[in-house]
N, C-alpha and C positions, 0 to 999 in steps of 0.2 A: 559313772561308768564301772568304778570299782563295786559299787550295791550290783551293778548288775551282773558281775562275772560271779562274785560270791552266790548269790543266788540261784546261778544255773550250776555252780559247784554241788550247792547243797542239794537241788534236786536232783542230782546224778548219785549225790550221796545217799537220798533217799531212797531211791529204787532200787540202789543196790540193795541196800538194808534191808526194806520188805522182800526183795527177791531168796537172800539170805535166809531171810526168818521164816519164809514160806517151805524152803527145803529143809531147814531143820525140824520144822514143827511137822511137816508130812511124814519125816523119816520116826520122829518121837512118836506119833498119834498111832501109826501104823505098828511099830514094834511093841507098844503097850499093850494094844489093844492082843496083837500075838500073845503078850506073854501073859497078860490075863484071860485068854480063853474065849475071846471076844471078837474073834475073826481077824483081822489085818494080816499082815506079814511083814517080816524083817528083811527092811531092804535097807540100801545103802544111796549113795547119790547118783550112780546108773541106775539100780532100782527104779526112783523117782522118777528120772527120765520116761522110763518103759510106763510108768505108773500114771504119769501124764498123758503121753500118747494114747492110753487107751480109753480116755475120758473123753465126753462129749466136747468138739470143739479144742482136742488135744495137741492137735499141730499149733493152733494160737496160742494154747496155754505155753507148750514148752519153747514156744518163739519168744514171748513173753519172760518166763523165766530166764532163759539163757541171756537175754541182752541187758534183764536187771543184774544178773552173775557180771555180766561184760562190765556195768556201771560200777558194782562195787569193785572189781581190777580196778579198771581208773580213778576212781576215787584212793584206792591205796598207791598205787602208783604217782598219784597229783601229791599224796601226802610225803611219796618219799623222796619228789623232787621238791617240794616246797618246804614241809615240816610244818604246816602252819601253826603246830603248839608251841613250836620251838623258840630260843630267844636267840636273835639274830646275832649276839656276839658269843653262843654256845654251838658248837656243832653237836649234834647228837647223831653220831655214826650207827649205833647199834640201834636206834628207833628207825633211822631209814632203811636201813637193811631189813627188819623185820617189817616193815611197809611195803617193801619191793619184793621180799618173798614171799607174802602174802598177795599181792597184785599179780604176781607170774603164777602162784598155785589158782588161783580164782580164774584167770585167766584161762588155762587149762580146762577147767571144769565148768565154766561157760562153754569153751569148746564139745566139750564133751554132752551137753546139753542139744546145741546146735547141729553135731555132726549126724544125728541120725534124720536130720528133717532135710538133709542133701544124697543120702545114701540110705543104700535098702538093706544093707549088709555091713558086712566089715567087721574088724575087731572092737570088743569093746571096750573101756578105761583100764579094767582089770588085766584085758590079757595086754596090752602096752605097755603096763607097768610088769609084768612078767616077764615080757619080752626084753626089756631094757634090763633087767634085773640077771638073765640069763647073760646077756652080754658082757655084764660086769662081770658075772662070775668065771666069765672064761679069762680074766685078766686078773694078775696079780693086784694089780692096786686098785681094780674095781673093788676088791673086796674090802678093801679099806676104805671106798667112798661108800659103801653100802654099811660099814663100822657108824661111818659119820653121819651118816643118814639115820642111824639105829636111834645114835645116842642123841641126835637133835631132836628126834621125835619123843624120845625118853624126859629130855630136859623141857621139852614142849608142855609135856604131859604134867610135871612138875610143877611149871609157869600157869599152867591154867586152872590147875587146883587153887596154887597160891593166890591166884586171881579173886577165885570164888571163894575161897575163907576170908582172905583178907578185907573184901567188901570194895578193893581197887578198880571192879567192874562200874561202878557207880561213877567213875571220872568221864564214861561216855555220855552221861544225862546231867541234866542242869540240875545244880543242886535245888532242891526244894524247900524252901525254909518253913511251909508248914507241914512237912513231913506226913502228908495225907496217904490214904489207904491205897490209892494207886501206885502212890513211890512207893510204898512197903513191899505190894505185890511184885513190882518190877525188881526190887532189890532181891526179893527170894528166888525169883526166875532166875535171875542172872546168876545168884550165888549157886544154885541148883545146874544150871546151865554151862558155868565152867568148869563147876567138880566133874560134871559126866564128860566133858569133851575131855579134860585129863584122863578119865579112864580109858575112853576110848585111843589116844594117842598112847598110852601106855601098855595096851595090849596091841599095839598095831608096832610100837617099838619091839615088844615081844616077839611076834611076827617075822619081824627084820633081823632079830638074831637067830631064830630058827632058820630063815633063808640062809645064813651064812654057816651055822654050824652046819645043816642038814647037805649045803651047798646044792638046793633046791626051790627055785624059785615058785612052785607052786605052794610052799608055807605061807606066801604072802596071802593077807586076806583083809580088804578096807576094811570099813563102818560095817559092813552087813557080816564080816567076818566075825569081826570084834565082838558082836551082837551076840552073834550066834555062839562063840567062845565063853560068854558070860552065861548064857543059857544053859550049857552043858556042865557046870560048875554045880557045887553042891547047893541049892535053895539057888537054882538058876533063873527061874521064872521072876523070881523077887529082886535077884540081882539085874537083871535084864531091862525087870519094867522099871526098878529106880533109875537105870541109865536111860531108858527111853523118855519116862518123864521128865527127866534133865534136860535132855534133845529139845524134848515140847518146850521147856522154860525157856533154853537158849533161844529159841524161834520168839517165843513172845520178846524177849529180851530182845532180839534186832528188832523188831514191829517198833516196839515202844523207843529205841533210839532211834529211828527214824522219825519217829512222829515228832517227839521233843526236842531231839539234841540240837544244839547251835554248831558250824562248823568249829567255830574256834574253842570249844568245849572236847570234842572229840580226841579220844587219844588211842 
């Protein structure tokens, strides 16, 4: 009975990681193509929704990805509730908060993928975020909330980069005693992927600080805006191309986590 439960949870986790990997891989591929003049386009997660919908069988593809992202959300919430990696005698409050935050965040992302399937219009995810920021900017305490979010995003940026540089991302994969080529490829893909995520979170933190200083929610940009900002800098094509390839690397890393990792090994 216990093994059956583990198998079901593992399938939910794998479906979630495959879907998350697909989203990051598409963002990375399209942005890298744009950076190097090969076509493509700079898209964030909301842009990927539109991209999938325009493909043949787009409604089905978008539905599958939405369900997959919901699966990832459920997996993270399961980790928050059960903490399968933790010691029963040790309360890992910080880890559980991290899992819960990730679960809630990806529930909203899954909703953003599913929403266009049931509505013909309406506001985008970015519009909803800006509307929420406008409400916060109207309150004195709301500005402090935005500061907390901005600082949190900045800390997350540093943490993501640290995971990549330190190699801690390989905790997500079973240790490979043979140290084969596939293992090394995944290690490098994950390293650059986490560093790229750190850069994007850092730029988003910068945007949030601009929202506070300018008292204008239009200063907020998501992943798409972060990539476009990098493109506007000196050597922007190189910078954005490097980060885009890192996002692709993170997508590949998620695929390999889904394929190889065991539930007891995932952090």
